[in-house]
Every structure is written in C-alpha cells, then in structure tokens.
C-alpha distance (Angstrom), angle and dihedral (degrees) to the residues before:
residue distance angle dihedral
M1 . . .
Q2 3.79 . .
E3 3.79 118.9 .
P4 3.82 113.7 -116.5
W5 3.78 117.7 -112.5
P6 3.76 114.8 -94.2
G7 3.78 115.4 -98.7
W8 3.77 123.6 -106.8
W9 3.81 93.9 -103.3
Q10 3.80 92.4 46.8
V11 3.80 91.3 55.3
A12 3.83 92.9 41.5
T13 3.80 92.0 54.6
G14 3.80 94.9 44.0
R15 3.78 114.6 123.0
S16 3.81 96.7 -115.6
V17 3.81 93.7 48.4
V18 3.81 93.2 47.4
I19 3.81 93.3 48.1
R20 3.81 92.9 46.6
A21 3.80 92.6 47.8
A22 3.81 92.4 46.4
R23 3.81 92.1 52.3
I24 3.78 92.2 48.7
A25 3.82 92.0 45.5
L26 3.79 90.8 50.7
V27 3.80 94.7 52.4
V28 3.80 97.5 38.9
G29 3.82 92.5 38.8
V30 3.80 93.3 54.1
V31 3.80 92.2 48.4
L32 3.81 93.4 47.3
A33 3.81 93.6 42.9
L34 3.79 90.5 53.1
I35 3.79 92.5 46.7
N36 3.80 95.1 45.9
H37 3.81 102.8 31.8
G38 3.79 106.0 16.6
H39 3.78 93.4 109.4
R40 3.81 91.1 57.1
L41 3.79 92.6 44.5
V42 3.82 91.7 51.5
S43 3.80 94.4 44.8
G44 3.81 93.4 44.1
T45 3.80 94.2 -124.4
V46 3.80 96.5 128.6
D47 3.79 113.5 142.8
G48 3.80 132.7 177.4
G49 3.78 93.7 -85.4
T50 3.78 91.5 52.4
L51 3.80 91.1 49.3
A52 3.81 90.0 52.0
R53 3.80 90.8 50.9
I54 3.80 90.9 48.2
A55 3.81 89.9 51.9
L56 3.80 89.6 51.8
T57 3.79 88.2 49.0
F58 3.82 87.1 64.2
L59 3.81 96.1 37.2
V60 3.81 96.2 56.6
P61 3.84 97.4 58.7
Y62 3.82 89.1 43.2
C63 3.81 90.7 55.5
V64 3.80 93.9 43.7
S65 3.80 92.1 49.7
T66 3.80 92.1 46.7
Y67 3.80 92.3 49.0
S68 3.80 91.9 49.0
S69 3.80 92.6 47.2
V70 3.80 92.9 49.7
L71 3.80 91.4 51.0
A72 3.81 91.1 48.5
V73 3.81 93.8 48.1
R74 3.80 93.6 47.5
E75 3.81 91.7 46.4
R76 3.79 90.3 51.0
L77 3.81 90.8 49.8
Q78 3.80 91.5 51.1
R79 3.81 90.5 57.2
V80 3.79 93.5 52.4
C-alpha cells in the first residue's frame, strides 16, 4: 500500500523547508528593511508601527519561500 503524500502543513513545517525559508527571509528581509526603513533606523526614529512593518518585511519573503518550497516538494512527490 502506497503512503499518502504529506499534507501542506507537514511539508511547510519540515526542517529543510523552514531552514531554507528562514535563510531567504533573513537576506531579503534585511535588504528590504534597509531600503524601506533605513532612514528611520539611522535617525533613531523607529516607533511601534515601524517595527511592525519591519517584521512584516521579514515575514513576507518567509511565506513566499515556504509556499514555493511546498509546491515544489509536492510536485516532485507526484512525479515519483
């Protein structure tokens, strides 16, 4: 009997997907945070709203990378 494919959440929380997404989010997040909020960081005028936007700046590439990785893993499993 063939094993069922892993669910979306199971793949998304797998160690390799999480590590890959975290690395991408770190690099892309830093670049985007500096581009979008660098002036506030340099001048020291960071408030709560800016911190929330900076957090989202890291969250978005993490989610995009995770989504892409899950699709790639599941596509690969369908071919096997």
